C-alpha positions in Angstrom: 0.0 0.0 0.0 2.8 2.4 0.9 4.6 1.7 -2.4 1.4 2.3 -4.4 0.8 5.5 -2.6 4.3 6.7 -3.0 4.2 5.8 -6.7 1.0 7.8 -7.1 2.4 10.8 -5.3 5.6 10.7 -7.4 3.5 10.6 -10.6 1.6 13.6 -9.5 4.8 15.5 -8.7 6.2 14.7 -12.1 3.1 15.9 -13.8 3.1 19.1 -11.8 6.8 19.8 -12.6 6.1 19.2 -16.4 3.0 21.4 -16.4 4.7 24.1 -14.4 7.8 24.2 -16.7 5.8 24.3 -19.9 3.4 27.0 -18.5 6.4 29.0 -17.2 8.0 28.9 -20.7 4.9 29.9 -22.5 4.2 32.8 -20.2 7.8 34.0 -20.7 7.5 33.8 -24.5 4.2 35.6 -24.5 5.5 38.4 -22.2 8.7 38.8 -24.3 6.6 39.0 -27.5 4.4 41.7 -25.9 7.4 43.9 -25.3 8.4 42.8 -21.8 12.1 41.9 -22.5 14.9 40.9 -20.1 14.1 40.1 -16.5 10.6 41.4 -16.9 9.7 38.5 -19.2 10.8 36.1 -16.5 8.8 37.9 -13.7 5.5 37.3 -15.4 5.3 33.5 -15.1 6.4 33.8 -11.5 3.6 36.3 -10.8 1.0 34.1 -12.4 2.1 30.9 -10.7 2.3 32.5 -7.3 -1.2 33.9 -7.6 -2.4 30.5 -8.7 -0.9 28.7 -5.7 -2.0 31.3 -3.2 -5.6 31.3 -4.4 -5.6 27.4 -4.3 -4.3 27.3 -0.7 -6.8 29.9 0.5 -9.7 28.2 -1.3 -8.8 24.9 0.4 -8.5 26.5 3.8 -12.0 28.1 3.6 -13.6 24.9 2.2 -12.2 22.9 5.2 -13.6 25.5 7.6 -17.0 25.4 5.9 -16.8 28.9 4.6 -17.7 30.0 1.1 -14.6 30.4 -1.0 -15.9 32.8 -3.7 -13.0 35.3 -3.6 -10.2 32.7 -3.7 -12.0 30.8 -6.4 -12.3 33.9 -8.5 -8.6 34.7 -8.3 -7.7 31.1 -9.0 -9.8 31.2 -12.2 -8.1 34.5 -13.2 -4.6 33.0 -12.8 -5.6 29.8 -14.5 -7.1 31.8 -17.5 -3.8 33.7 -17.8 -1.8 30.4 -17.8 -4.1 28.7 -20.2 -4.2 31.8 -22.4 -0.4 31.8 -22.7 -0.3 28.1 -23.5 -2.9 28.5 -26.3 -1.4 31.8 -27.6 2.0 30.2 -28.1 0.6 27.1 -29.8 0.7 28.8 -33.2 -2.7 30.5 -33.0 -1.1 33.9 -32.4 1.6 35.5 -34.4 4.2 36.4 -31.8 6.0 38.7 -34.2 2.9 40.8 -34.5 1.1 40.9 -31.1 -2.2 42.8 -31.1 -2.5 46.0 -29.0 -5.1 44.5 -26.6 -2.7 41.7 -25.7 0.1 44.2 -25.0 -2.3 46.2 -22.7 -3.3 43.0 -20.9 0.3 41.9 -20.3 1.3 45.4 -19.2 -1.6 45.6 -16.7 -1.1 42.1 -15.3 1.3 43.1 -12.5 -1.3 45.5 -10.9 -4.0 42.9 -11.1 -1.8 40.2 -9.6 -0.7 42.5 -6.8 -4.4 43.4 -6.0 -5.4 39.8 -5.9 -2.5 38.7 -3.8 -3.2 41.5 -1.3 -6.8 40.4 -1.0 -5.9 36.8 -0.5 -3.2 37.6 2.1 -5.4 40.0 4.2 -8.6 38.0 4.0 -9.9 36.9 7.5 -8.8 33.4 8.5 -11.6 31.0 9.4 -10.9 29.3 12.7 -10.5 25.5 12.5 -9.8 24.8 16.2 -13.4 24.4 17.4 -14.1 21.5 15.1 -10.9 19.7 16.3 -11.5 20.4 20.0 -15.1 19.3 20.0 -14.2 15.5 19.7 -11.9 15.3 22.7 -14.5 17.1 24.8 -17.2 14.6 23.9 -14.8 11.7 24.5 -14.0 13.1 28.0 -17.7 13.5 28.8 -18.3 9.9 27.7 -15.6 8.7 30.0 -16.7 10.8 32.9 -20.4 9.9 32.8 -19.9 6.2 33.8 -17.6 7.2 36.6 -20.2 9.6 38.1 -22.8 6.9 37.9 -20.6 4.4 39.7 -19.9 6.9 42.4 -23.6 7.7 43.0 -24.7 4.1 43.3 -23.0 3.4 46.7 -24.6 6.5 48.2 -28.0 5.4 47.0 -27.4 2.0 48.5 -26.4 3.5 51.8 -29.5 5.6 52.3 -32.0 2.7 52.7 -29.5 1.1 55.2 -29.7 4.1 57.5 -33.5 4.0 57.6 -33.5 0.3 58.6 -31.4 0.8 61.7 -33.5 1.0 64.9 -31.4 3.6 66.6 -32.3 6.7 64.6 -36.0 6.1 65.1 -36.3 7.7 68.6 -34.2 10.6 67.4 -36.5 11.2 64.4 -39.5 11.2 66.7 -38.0 13.6 69.1 -36.8 16.1 66.6 -40.3 17.3 65.4 -41.4 17.7 69.1 -38.3 19.8 69.8 -39.1 22.2 66.9 -42.7 23.3 67.1 -44.4 25.2 64.3 -45.0 28.4 66.2 -41.2 29.0 66.6 -40.8 29.1 62.8 -43.7 31.4 62.3 -42.7 33.8 65.0 -39.7 34.7 63.0 -41.8 36.0 60.1 -41.6 39.8 59.8 -44.5 41.9 58.6 -44.2 44.7 56.1 -44.2 48.2 57.6 -47.7 48.9 56.0 -49.2 45.8 57.7 -47.5 46.7 61.0 -49.1 50.2 60.9 -52.5 48.8 60.0 -52.3 46.2 62.8 -51.4 48.8 65.4 -54.2 51.1 64.2 -56.8 48.3 64.5 -55.5 47.4 68.0 -55.7 51.1 69.1 -59.2 51.4 67.7 -60.3 48.3 69.6 -58.7 49.6 72.8 -60.5 53.0 72.6 -63.8 51.3 71.8 -63.7 48.6 74.4 -61.1 49.7 76.9 -59.4 46.3 76.6 -56.3 45.3 74.6 -57.0 43.8 71.2 -56.7 40.1 70.6 -53.9 39.3 68.1 -56.0 36.6 66.5 -58.9 39.1 65.9 -56.5 41.7 64.4 -55.0 39.0 62.2 -58.5 38.1 61.0 -59.3 41.7 60.2 -56.0 42.0 58.2 -56.9 38.9 56.2 -53.8 37.0 57.2 -53.5 33.2 57.7 -53.6 31.7 61.2 -49.9 31.0 61.1 -49.3 34.8 61.1 -50.9 35.3 64.6 -47.5 35.3 66.5 -46.1 37.8 64.1 -49.1 40.1 64.6 -48.8 39.7 68.3 -45.1 40.6 68.2 -45.8 44.0 66.7 -48.7 45.0 68.9 
């Protein structure tokens, strides 16, 4: 399997080298025919190939991240059209000794187009790929921790019935409710200031009318409170 895979990769590399060399030569010949002589003719194929590779890498990155790769795909097609156009033009369909004016303008304007496309590709926002990678370890950790939590809870659940079976806690459980009567809890309930003022006014009214102190239970009934609030009403009278 490794030999077959290595042979396949080697074949792809050989094809890439051949295609790159031929495209490089055709772009050089076309640039030289369009009036870009000397080192300028060699700079054109480098510019086209760099834009092609940069657009391809950015397009693959955005596709892996699940983001639309419209911009990188556009610049990849532009660089691919320039490379294919040079290959077709140098195949005998175009007279390199008499290049048309539109082709000279296109070749002369290519550096600005390549610089603009490369700048957009270099400064495009990078899509984060880490959340998709870190999600799987988190789920695996949760799966490994859930059985452990279940195993730890089971002994506690088994111990609870055992404590109720023992005869010793029974007298303690019977004595605890007797030691904590209900009026103690209700006496701690505080009334709002408005109810306190109303209760005192009713008690004073009863005292002036009858000459006797008012019954807290009667005041509580007139305030519309439940019976459990009688100690609280008595505490404020």
